[in-house]
C-alpha distance (Angstrom), angle and dihedral (degrees) to the residues before:
residue distance angle dihedral
M1 . . .
P2 3.84 . .
E3 3.79 118.4 .
K4 3.79 116.2 -102.6
S5 3.77 119.6 -111.2
A6 3.80 120.0 -117.5
A7 3.82 89.3 -104.1
E8 3.82 91.9 52.1
L9 3.81 91.2 47.9
A10 3.80 91.4 48.4
E11 3.80 91.0 51.5
W12 3.81 92.1 47.5
Y13 3.82 93.1 49.2
D14 3.81 92.1 43.6
K15 3.81 87.9 58.9
L16 3.82 92.6 43.6
S17 3.82 96.0 46.2
A18 3.81 98.0 88.8
G19 3.81 92.5 60.3
Y20 3.79 100.4 25.6
D21 3.80 97.7 105.4
E22 3.78 92.6 45.9
L23 3.81 91.4 50.3
Y24 3.80 101.8 38.2
A25 3.83 112.3 15.8
A26 3.81 95.5 100.5
E27 3.81 93.7 46.5
Q28 3.81 92.5 45.6
S29 3.81 91.6 46.6
A30 3.80 90.3 58.5
K31 3.82 89.5 51.8
Y32 3.81 91.2 48.2
D33 3.81 89.3 52.2
A34 3.81 90.6 51.4
V35 3.81 92.9 48.4
S36 3.83 92.3 44.7
N37 3.80 90.1 51.8
A38 3.81 91.3 47.8
V39 3.82 92.4 49.9
G40 3.79 90.7 48.1
P41 3.79 126.5 -170.2
C42 3.83 95.9 -24.7
K43 3.80 122.2 140.5
F44 3.81 119.7 -142.7
D45 3.79 132.8 -157.8
I46 3.81 91.6 -158.3
L47 3.80 126.3 14.0
V48 3.80 119.8 -176.4
D49 3.81 117.0 -158.9
V50 3.81 103.8 -159.1
G51 3.80 110.4 -160.1
C52 3.80 90.3 18.0
G53 3.80 94.2 168.8
T54 3.79 111.2 -176.8
G55 3.81 92.7 -9.5
L56 3.80 98.5 -103.6
L57 3.81 90.5 150.6
F58 3.81 98.1 52.1
D59 3.80 101.9 84.4
R60 3.80 90.7 45.9
M61 3.83 93.7 53.8
Q62 3.81 99.2 35.1
P63 3.84 96.0 88.0
I64 3.82 91.3 59.4
C65 3.82 99.1 40.7
G66 3.77 135.0 76.3
L67 3.81 90.8 -158.7
I68 3.79 132.2 6.7
V69 3.78 119.3 -159.8
G70 3.79 116.2 -166.6
V71 3.80 117.5 -156.7
D72 3.78 125.4 -170.1
V73 3.78 137.5 156.2
S74 3.83 92.8 -138.2
R75 3.80 120.6 83.9
E76 3.82 92.0 -159.8
M77 3.80 93.7 50.2
L78 3.82 88.8 50.7
S79 3.80 90.0 49.3
R80 3.81 89.4 56.9
A81 3.81 90.8 44.1
R82 3.81 89.5 52.8
M83 3.82 90.9 55.4
R84 3.81 91.3 47.6
S85 3.81 94.7 47.4
R86 3.79 99.0 42.0
N87 3.83 93.4 118.8
L88 3.80 98.6 33.2
G89 3.80 101.9 72.7
V90 3.81 93.6 -121.5
S91 3.80 120.2 160.4
L92 3.81 118.0 -142.7
I93 3.80 129.2 -155.0
M94 3.80 130.4 -177.7
A95 3.81 107.5 -136.6
D96 3.78 143.9 124.8
V97 3.82 121.8 -106.8
S98 3.80 89.8 -124.3
S99 3.80 91.9 64.8
L100 3.79 113.2 25.4
P101 3.82 115.7 -171.3
F102 3.81 95.3 -131.2
R103 3.77 133.3 106.3
D104 3.79 118.3 -112.1
S105 3.82 114.6 -75.7
A106 3.81 93.0 9.3
A107 3.81 99.3 144.0
N108 3.76 136.5 39.0
C109 3.81 93.6 -148.1
I110 3.79 130.2 35.3
L111 3.80 118.9 -174.9
S112 3.77 122.7 -169.1
I113 3.78 113.7 177.3
S114 3.81 122.3 -178.1
L115 3.80 91.7 -10.5
L116 3.79 110.9 97.4
K117 3.77 120.7 70.6
E118 3.76 135.8 173.0
G119 3.75 112.6 -84.2
A120 3.76 145.8 87.9
A121 3.81 95.5 -58.3
M122 3.80 98.1 49.8
R123 3.81 98.3 85.5
M124 3.81 91.6 50.4
Q125 3.81 90.9 47.1
F126 3.80 92.5 48.9
E127 3.81 90.4 48.3
E128 3.81 88.6 52.5
L129 3.82 91.3 51.6
S130 3.80 88.8 49.5
R131 3.81 92.6 47.9
V132 3.81 91.6 57.2
T133 3.82 93.2 46.9
R134 3.81 121.6 90.5
P135 3.82 115.1 -115.6
D136 3.82 90.6 -105.5
G137 3.80 93.1 39.9
I138 3.78 134.6 110.5
V139 3.79 129.8 -115.0
A140 3.79 111.0 -165.1
G141 3.77 139.3 159.1
T142 3.73 143.5 93.6
M143 3.77 133.4 -66.4
F144 3.75 131.3 -162.4
R145 3.76 116.5 -128.6
D146 3.73 140.2 178.9
A147 3.78 110.9 -95.7
G148 3.73 116.0 -87.5
G149 3.73 114.0 50.9
R150 3.73 157.3 -36.8
S151 3.79 97.5 -54.3
E152 3.79 96.0 136.4
L153 3.78 91.9 46.6
D154 3.80 88.3 52.0
K155 3.81 90.5 50.4
L156 3.79 90.9 51.3
G157 3.78 90.0 53.0
L158 3.79 92.0 -127.3
I159 3.79 102.8 118.9
G160 3.81 94.2 104.3
D161 3.79 94.8 42.3
V162 3.77 102.9 41.5
K163 3.77 133.8 77.5
W164 3.74 108.6 -143.7
S165 3.75 139.4 168.3
D166 3.75 136.3 179.9
L167 3.78 114.9 -102.4
S168 3.79 92.7 177.8
A169 3.78 139.8 -23.0
R170 3.80 88.8 -79.0
E171 3.80 105.5 32.6
V172 3.80 133.7 57.9
L173 3.80 129.8 -167.9
F174 3.80 116.0 -134.7
L175 3.80 134.6 -172.8
T176 3.78 125.8 178.8
R177 3.74 140.3 156.0
R178 3.77 109.6 -107.8
A179 3.77 105.3 -46.5
M180 3.76 111.4 -120.2
L181 3.79 99.3 -152.8
């Protein structure tokens, strides 16, 4: 099946936004716990949550961050994130992971949960996450994969430099210092 364009994804998530939390909050919360545990007790000046959706992660990360920037391709998801983050001082930006509107090395932590998936665009997306991360920063999140292994991690050349663990048969958690691709 061909990958969806950013416009197609935005339209799909716009339609899904009204029921997203009801459908996925529990599943996403478990992923946020896993990523939070992997990141550990670090403090961050700037954390960027790429694919932030309705902002379910914001209140969890706010105590350890100077600034959280949520990025999503869906206007409706960002609208819901804005309501959720009203009192948290979170900045929101509508953008696609393939072309993030940040200067190089802008953040010391980039999170990307339930966004990346095996396919032609993944290397470019991972390079973009790395570009925005400071040299001493962390890139962490989850990626969907075809059943059966770490093939995309192998292709990225990150196996030796990344902590990873299976979350399910189709999703893996990853954490690495800025990926030098």
